[in-house]
N, C-alpha and C positions, 0 to 999 in steps of 0.2 A: 389411497383414497378409493372408496367404492364407487361404482357407477351411479348409485343413488345419490351419494353426496355430491359427485361431480355434476349430476343433472340438476340438483337443487341450486348449486352455485351459478350454473349457466342460466337458469330461469330467473334468478335474482338479478343477474346482469341484464337480461332482456327487459326485466321490469324497470331497472334503474335507467336504462337508455333504450326506450321502445323502438327507435328507428333502426336499431341493429337487427331486429327480428325480420324486417322487410328486405334486408340486403344480404345478411350473412347467416350461414348455418354454422354455428359454433360447435365444434367437435369435442374438444376436451382441453384441459389446462396443460400447458407445457412448461410453465415456470411460475414461481411465486416468490415474493419477498415482503419486507415490512411495509413498503410504500406502494406496491403494485402487484398485480397478477397478470400473467400473459396466457392467452388462449389461442389455439389453432382454429381457424375458421375458413370456410370456403365461400366464394361468391361467384355468381354467374355474370360474366361481362356482357355488354351489348352485342359483342361478336358471337355470343353463344358459348365461348370458352369458359370453363370453370377453373378458377385460380385460387390458390391458397394464400392466406394472409395471417399475420400475427397481430392479435388485438391486445394492446396493453391497457389495462384498466387501472387508473391511478386511484388510490384511496381518497375518499372525500375530504379527509383531514389535511391533505397536502396543501401547502401554501400556494395561492393562485399565482404569485409571481414566479415561484419555483416551477410550477407546471408550464407557465408561459415560456420560461427560459429554456426548459427542455425541448418544448415544441419548436421554438425558434431555432435552436441548434440543429435539430433534425431537418427543418425546412430550408434553412439557409446553406448549411454545409453538407447535408446528407445527399446521397444519391451518386456521389463520385468518390474515387480514390479510396474505396473500401470503407466508406462511412455509410451507415444505414440511413436511408431516406424515409420519408413519410408520405403516405398516399392520401389519407383522409384523417379527419379528427371530428369526433362527435362529443357534444356536451349536453347534458340535461341536469339542470340545477347544479349540485356539487360533484356530479359524476363526469369524468372525462375519459374518453377512450381514444387512444392513438392507434391508427391502423397503419401497419408497416408491411413491406414485402416479407414473405416467409422464406427463410433460408434453412433448409434442413442441414443440420450440422453434426459434427462428431465431438464427443467429449475429449478434452485435451488429455486427461489421464488415461483414457482408453488407447489412444493412438501413439502416445509418447514412446512406449517401449518398442514400437515397430516402425517408427519414422526413419526414413533414410536421411542422410546428411543433407542432400540437395533439397529435400522437402522442408527440413528445418530452416535452411537458408532462405528458401522462398517464403516461409511463414514469417520470419522476423522481418524480412524486407517489406512485406505487405503491411505488417503492423506499423512499422516506421513510416510507411507511405501514408497510412491513415492519420498518424500523429502529426505528420508534416501539414496535412490539410487543415486539421482543426486548430493547430497552433498558428497557422497563417491568419486565421479569423480571430485570434486572441481568446481561444477556449482552452482552459485547463480541465481535462476530463476528470481527474482525481480518483478514478477507480479502474485503472487499467489492470486487467488480469485475464487469463485465458477464457474464462466463462463470459467475459464481455467482448471477446473478439471471436465471433463465430467463424468456424472453418469447415467447409465442405471439402473433404479430402478428394473425393471422386471427381467433383466438378472443378476443383481448385478455385473456389470462391471464398471470399472473406468479407466480414462486415463488423465494424466497430459499433457497439450498441450501448444503451443505457447512459444517458447524459443527466441522470437525476441528481448527481452531485457536482455537476460542472460549475466552474467559476470562471470569471473573466479576468484577463490581464488589464492593466490600466488603459491600454489602447484597443480593447476588444471591439469587434464590429457587431456584436450581438447586443441589441438594445436592452433586452430584459436582463442580461448579465450585468449591464451597467447599473440597472435599478437595484439589483441585489447587492452590488458593490457599494452603492451609496448607503443602503440600509445597514450593511455590515459596518461601514465606517462610522455611522451615527451611533450604533450600539457599542462600538469599541472606542469612542471618542476620548474616553478618559486615558486610554493607553497610548493613543496616537502613534501607532507603528509607522515606520517609514515605508512608503510605497515605491516599488520599483517596477520596471517593465522587463519583458523578455526573459532572458536566461541568466541575468547578471545579478549578483548579490553584493552590496557594498561591504567594504572591509570594516571590521569592528573598530570602534574608537578605542584609543589606548586607555588603560585603566589608570586612574589617578594614583599618585604615590600613597602607599598605605599609611594611615594614621595610627597612632598608638593610643589605645583607650585604656582606662583604668581596669583593674582586674574584675570589677563588678560587672563589666560588660561581657565577660566570658562565661557567664552562668550558663548552664546547660541542663536539659531535662532528659530523662531516659525514655526510650521508645516504649510504647504500650502496644503490643502486637495483637492483631485480631485476624483470625482466619476467615476468608470469604470463599464460599463455594458457589460456583456458577450453576445456574439452573439450566433448563433445556432451552435451546434456540437462542443462545446469547453469545455475544462476542466479548472477549476479554479486553479490557483497557487499563491504562495506568491508574485511573481513578474510579474504576468500577466496571460494570457490565452493561452493554447496550443490546438492543434487539438485533437479531441477525437480519442482514439485508442481502437479498439475492434474487435478481431477476435475470433470466437467461444464465443463471449462475449455478452454484453448488446444488441447489434444489431444482435442477433442471430435469424435467421428465422426458424431454424429447432428445435423447441421446442414444447412440448405438452402443451395444455391449452390455455387460452385466456388472460394471463397476458401481459399487455403492459408495456412500459417504465414507470419508477417510482417505488414506493414502494407499492406493493399490500397489504401488511399486516399493512400498516400505518407507516409513518416515525417515527423513534425514535428521529431524530434530525431535528431541524428547521434551515433553512438557515439563515445566518447572513450576513448583508451587508458588502462588502469588501471596505476598504478605503486604497488607495495607497498614501503614503506620499511623496511629493517632497521636497527635502531639499536643502538649500543653503549651500555650503561647505565653511568652514572657511579656508582661506589660511594658509599654514604651517608657513609662516613668521610671521603671527599674533600671533601664539602660542609661537613661539620661540623668540619673539622680546625682551624679558627681559633677555635672556640668552646670555652668551658670545658665539661668533661665533667660537666654537671649535668642533672638531670631537667628543670629549668625551661628551660635553654638548648635542650635537645632539643625540648621542646614548642613553644618559640618558632620553631625552624627548621621543624618540621612544619606549624605554622599558616601560616607564610610561604609554604612550597611549595604549600600547598593553595589559597591565594588570590592569590598574586602574579602579575602579568601577566608574560608572557615577552618576550624581546627577539629572537626568532629569526624573526619573521614576515617573509616576502619574502626570506629568506636561505637559502642552501643548507646549513643546519645546524639542529641541535636543541639548545636550551640545557638546562642541568641542571635548571632549574625544571620544564620540561615532562617531563623524564625521570622526575622523582620523583612525578608525579601517581599517586594510587591508582586502580586499575582499578575502573570502575563497570559493573555488570551491569544490563541492561534488556532487556525483550522487543523483538525485531525481526521477529517473524512478520508475514507478509503478502506481498503481491506488489509488486515494484519498480514505481514509477510511481503507486502509490496510497497510499504511506506519507506521513503528515503530517510537518511539521518536528520535532515532539516525538519521533517515532519515529526519524527520520533522525539526530537528535542524541543518541539514547540516553537520553532523559529517563525516569527510573524511574516517574514518576507518569503513567500512561497510562489514559485513560478512554474512555467511549463516544464521545467527540469524534473519535476516530480513524476510526470508521465514517462519521461525518458528513463528514469531509474527503474520504474516498474517494468518497462520493456526489457531492461537489462536483466532483471530477475527472471523474466520469462526465458530470455536467451540462455541464462545460466541453467535453467531447468532443461532446455533443449540439449545443451552440450553435455550435461552431466547425466541426463536420463532420470532425474529425481524431481518429483513434484508431490507435495509442496516443498520447495527447497528451504525457505524460511517459514517457520510455523510457531512463532512465539505467542505466549499467552498474554503478554502486555508489552508496552512500549519499551521499557527498560531491557527486558530480555530480548526484544527485537533488535535493539541497538547492540546488545552483547553478541548476538549471532552475526551481525554485520562485522563487528570487530574481530570475531574469530576467523573471518575470511579475509578482511581487508587490512587488519592489523590495528593495534591500539594507538601506536604513535601516529600513524597516518590519519586515523579518525579524529584524534584529539587536535591535530594540526588543522584539519579541515573545519572542525567545529568552531575554531577561533575566527575563521573568516566570516561566519554568519552569527557571531556574537554569543557563542555558547562555550561553556567550559566543561570538559569531560575529564574525569580522573579515573584511572584504572590502577588497581593495586598491584598488578603484574603486567609486564610488557608482553603483549600477545603478538607474535610475528605475523606478517601478512603471508597468506598462502599463494603459491604460484597457481594461477587459474588453470593452466593446461594440466599440470600434475593432478590438481584436485579433480577436475572433470574426468580425466582419463582413469583415475583410480575409482571414482564412483561408477563410471560406466564399465570399468574393467576391460578396456580394449587392448591393453598392452601385454597382459599375462593371462592367457586362456586358462580357466579352471582355478585361478588363484582366489583364495578366500581371504580378503583383506581384513575380515573380522579377527583373524589370528595374527595379524601383523604386529610384531613387537614395537615397531615405530609408533603405531597408533596407540598402543597400550601406555606409552610413556607420558602422554599428554593429559592423563586423568588427574588434573590438579585443580584446586580451588582458587578462585579469584573474586574480586569484588569490583563493582562498577558504580560510579557516582556521576550524576549530571547536574550541573548548575544551569538551570534553564531560565533563570531570570524572573521566574514567577513565584513558584512555590518552594524556593530554596533547593536544597540538595535532595535528590532521591537516590537511594542506594539499595543494593540487594546483593546477597551472596550468590555467586554463580558457579557452575561446575562445567568444565569444558566438555564433559561427556554428554552434556545436553545440547551441544552445538554441532553443526554440520562437520563431519570429518572424523570424529573419534571412533574408536574401534567398535563400540557397541551399536553404532548406527550405520556403519558402512556394510552394505550387503551386496552380493553378486547380482548380476542382471537377472530379471525374472526368468523363470524356467521356459517361458514361451519363446524367448529370444536368447540363444547362446552367444558366447563371445565371438565365435567364428561367424555366425550369422550377422551379428552387429557390425563386424568388420567388413562383411560383404556389402553392408549398407553404406559404407564409406566413412565410418566413425574412426577408423585408424588412419585416415588421411585428412584430418581437419587441419587447414593451413594456419600459420601463425597469425594471419590477418584476422581470423575469427576471434582469437583471444585478445588481440589488440583492440578490436571493436568492443568486446565485452568489457575490457578494462575501462574504456572511455565511457560506456553507458553506465557503469557502476562507479564513476568518479564520485568520491565522497564530497567534493566541493561543488555545489550546484552552479557556481559562477563559471567554472571551467568544464563542467560536464558537457559532452557533445550534444548538439541539438539533433532533432529528428532530420532536419534538412541536411545537416552536415553528415549524418550517418549514412544517408542514401548515396553520398558521394564517396564513401569509404572504399578503399581498395578491395576489401573483402567481397563486395558485391560486383566488382568489375574484373576480378580475376576468374575468368571462366564463365562469367555471366550469371544471371539469376533465372 
């Protein structure tokens, strides 16, 4: 952005909210996203001291209740335990500007290669401390990632920011989140998902015994495949592309170092082509043609279609059972790569556990030295990448606990987290190039994944393990700036077992048994040697 363009934007902001001109000297933009822009500004206090602030300008089209909810989260919870607070708020017509303390911070990708183990331990502790606070108030952040957890390495200061996607638990203490909750329930009243609180998810009800239908019900249609190419500034999703959202995030202009967009340490994950399948729907009368036209018979058919397993897995077709599934609506907000299995499979019962999973992904990056660790282009590939680390059998078993069915054409064994992280960081064998390791070459095999998410039937895609974390083509040595010997001097060759035990609990596939932020802070990892 040129100085002229930046000056024009600042003038427009002054015009939109005239009171800002009397108080702040806006210097330049430090972050931007779909829903807001953030500016660095200075103000002279009554004491005569000049202080810097971050001004977050929300776009005029933002929903008033959503703006009020974000502001209430900052005012009620912020200012303590590493949660960003708010100093002032200005509004003029549809324009809202939230004024927050300014924290000069480092870019996560910049400092990751040179972090000492004790610094990584301190980082994850302070993140969990922030999560404990917001979860105590019944807030689910929904967008936990390094760019939303500001870190000043020199001052050892932390701040959790951006509550623009926050949602409330059923017992939330944030009044505006309760309002959003009511509106959401009204809009989804037809689906009537069960509401739960805290970190617990109910067990799935047993599936009724399978009914035998005539052969006419097993009609199927072939896929009609269409390629979709993403444009600029979009995020990939299972059902299409949405505008990129990033405040204090990937488009952050206020960072140290010269790292640009992308993965400076080498991508762990290779992008896989997205295929969106168009399907021809089989009319209901075709399925029910052989049944008596009675209410009892129709109910029997609907129950069968809701619970019956399909027969089209690993075939180039979609059966009528899958086509008749009722659509299910569930929140999918968040950043790809940090979404847990229950979000990727569109489970309607989502709790504070989704924030804990995201913290686990960040901890995985800290221990492995790889960021972004997961970088899938859609939800199905995101789930596949999780399976490649946590195992197919374990993932399928966990999915059943929150009412989802996952089918994998090949059993993918779970990886030992310590072995995985040490190989990626290359702390055990100085100079070893794991890209030439025969063991990694052997796992270049094809497999297929399918998810019955209760709404749109089965979604399937051919996958290749070389696109997932760990295969030979993606494992690279540590960046040249930090040698293996230097890395070991930073303590990475002395990571205790407790660290990987905590990582395993944070990345628990079952949200009902996943460790909470409060429990994490009491984990032996943080009390063996202190934080």
